[in-house]
N, C-alpha and C positions, 0 to 999 in steps of 0.2 A: 174652083171653089170661090164663091163670092165673099167679100169682106164681112157682110152681115152674118153669114153662116159661120165664118171663122170666129167672130166675136161670141156667138151663141155657144160654140164649142168651148171656147176659152172659159166662159162662165160655168159650164158644166164641169170642166176639168178643175176649176178653182173649188167647186163644191166637193169634188172627190178629194182634192188635196186637203181641204179643210177637215174632211172626215178622217183622213189618214194622219193628220197632225193635231188632232184634238181641237179642230175649228180655228186654229191659229191662222190658216191661210185666208179665212174670211175676214179677219180683223187686222191682220198685219200684211203689209205690202209684200209682194213676191221678192222684191229686191232686198228687203230687210231679212226675210227668211233665208235667201241665198247667202247673204253676208254672215248671218248667224251660223248656218250650216257649215260654211267654209271655216269660220273661226273656231268652231267646235273641233274640227279636224286639224286645223293649222293655227294654233295660238301664236301670238307674237308675230303677226304678219303685217307687212306694210300695205298701204292702199294699193300700190302697184301690183303686189303679189295677189291680193284679193281680186283685183280687176282681171288679172291673167287667168285665174282659176275659175271665176264665176262667169266670165264673158260679159259682165255688165260694163257699162261705160263708167269712166272715172268719176264723173259728176254724180251718178246714182250711188256709187259706193261711198263717196265722200259725204253725201247727204244722209245716207243710211247710218254711217258711222257717227256723224254729228248728232243725229236724232237719238241713237241708242246710247251715246255717251251722255247726252243731256238727261236721258231717262235713267241713268245709273246702271245700264246693262253692260256697257263696254268701258274699258279704260284705255288710255293712250299713254305711251311712255316714249322717251327718246331712246333710240337704238344706242346701246353702249359702245358699239363698234363704229357707228357713224352717227354722230349727234344731229346731223341734218335730217335723218330719217325718223319717222314716227312709227312705232309698232302698236298694233291694236290687238287687244285680247278681251275676252269676256270676263266679267267678274265671276267668281266661283259658282254662284247659284243661278246665273243668268240663263242657262240652257233649259231650265224647268219651264215647260209650257210654251216655249218659243221654238226650239229646235226639235224637229221630228225625231222621235226616239227610234232606234233601230228595231226592226221586227214589226213595225206597223205596216200592214199589208195593204197595197193598193187594191188587191182583190177584195179584202174585207171592206174597204171604203166603198168600192163599187157596189158591193152587196148592200151596204147601208143606203147609199144615194140612189141606186138604180135597182131596187129589189126585183123588178120584173125580169132582169137578165138571168138566164140559167147559167150553170157552171161553165158550159162550153162557150157561151157568148162572152162571159166575163174573161175567161182565159184568152179569147180572141182579142178582146179590147186591150188587155194588158200586153199581149204580144205585139199588137200594132203600135201601142204607145212606146214600147221599147224600140221598135223599128224607127219611128219618127224621131225619138230622142237620139238614136245613133246617127241618123242622117243629119240632124241639125246641130249636134254638138261639134265643137271644134276638135 
């Protein structure tokens, strides 16, 4: 696969992700979404823990956390057990509109973004996306 084709595919997948997350993937960077999703499941996490779970590099996580903290979406606190560590959490209402809600279907998003695909083709796309994710995740 050529790089140009890969970038076109990425653009299409971002459109599907945007449809699945209420268009947040179109306006919010993927690293911010990854950090928010991780913190929704793992509040009071250190940057190192977020890096380990998301697979993002430390600088991307730190940049995302700094931006989200500045926007009032995240808060940071000193770890009471080790004051040298900083813990990151979302403010209570932060997940609304940013973190994809459970139950939003990629199949439904594909139906919206690519209405020409029939049920069998959509199921095939989802199956292949699951396979690619399994191959590329750590």
